[in-house]
Phi, psi and omega in degrees: 000004182294169180228138175233136170247134182227133168249115175263122178297166184295325177209135175299333185297342181274357179075002179289130178285161171280138180245148174217142172233132185227133179249125181261132170247133181198160176297116182303336181285351178268109192291149173213168181254145183282184190302124178189181181259089193262350193242098183296333180282349176234076181301135182087355180269129175241159182179175175265114189259137172278114188288336183290309182259344173092358180272196183235145165278311179227138175217154180220151164248093187301321185292317182280345180069053178225141181222136169220145183214143184242142179232136176288145168225156174308148179213180176236029183293137188235355182291153178301136181314320183290348177263002183260141181267175184280138177292337179297334176282341176299318185299306181303311179299325180289316184289327182263350180070044181302154186291139179087009180264013173095194181270092183086154182295331188278345187292314180201054186297134178078016188257359183082239183285150178307133175095345185283150175296134169302138179261065167217177170284173185300151178205164165244111180261117169263120180242131179231134168230177178301336184277350183144196183219150177214157181231128176258129176247128180236116182248014177093350178242316185219160174245121174243148180229136179228125171283131187278133174285164174309140182124187177265138178223149177238139181229131177226241190261354179235210184284166177305126179055039179286119181293340180284351179271120189297323184289332181290308181298329178287320198237354188302317183291329186294319181292337171287340181279355183267167188262105184285357177269350183292143181297337172242054189307321182302334183293327175294321178286332174285337169297319176297310176307320178299313177301320180292333180296344177299338180281348182097155187276348176248014170288144174308326181283352186293143171260314171274108202241152159241109183269001181300324177294343187262004176094022179240140179277015188263146177223160175292129185246321190205174178222138166236142176239141181223139172236131192233112176227191182296342178268002176120196186243132167250124187235136178235157190220141173204143180254145171289148181292324176228129183306138175076004182234130183293133157219161181292126184262147164249112178276129180229000000 
């Protein structure tokens, strides 16, 4: 139920970075570690680590200029739960180009050999480099990858910019009204998040969410902002004071 907003510039040749803002929804009882360097086997990689499975919700290689973040999506996976892997390792495989992750991490991340079905529940994997952004969608039946065109995009639990997703149809254009050239560009997107909170956390249009009325134990916990350009990736992090409830964040 997470939400990601991406701004892709008109041309990578202009030197303008790709911007990303990601809101994480998770069960507060599932412990995590904040943005940091948690994986000794991947020196230089930072991310938000899931303590239970050891993977990442969002991870970045600042020096290489790469960021990856994953969102859960509905699926038709029928394999037994015990045979399925953690989606958090899809993020690390995508970021590090782990052997067996297909043609690039977005091609078939987490799938083992190229062309093999991912052995996880469904996901939307967002990958950002200075050259642009792409999203890999796995719904339990097919894997699809789309390169994002210049402009503003929103991703949640369905397809990219899906008008059937209430929060996307309600707020997509509002994120496009902010100034991506501002040195503190994320503040404009936080302004939009603050506006969205007026609908309440259990409204279908909410981005800062309490998903418990919909049958999920997840609430919005934190926000990450990332800028990815030719000089690398800058990633910032902040947690909400109370899960599922908006307060103005200072991203560091």
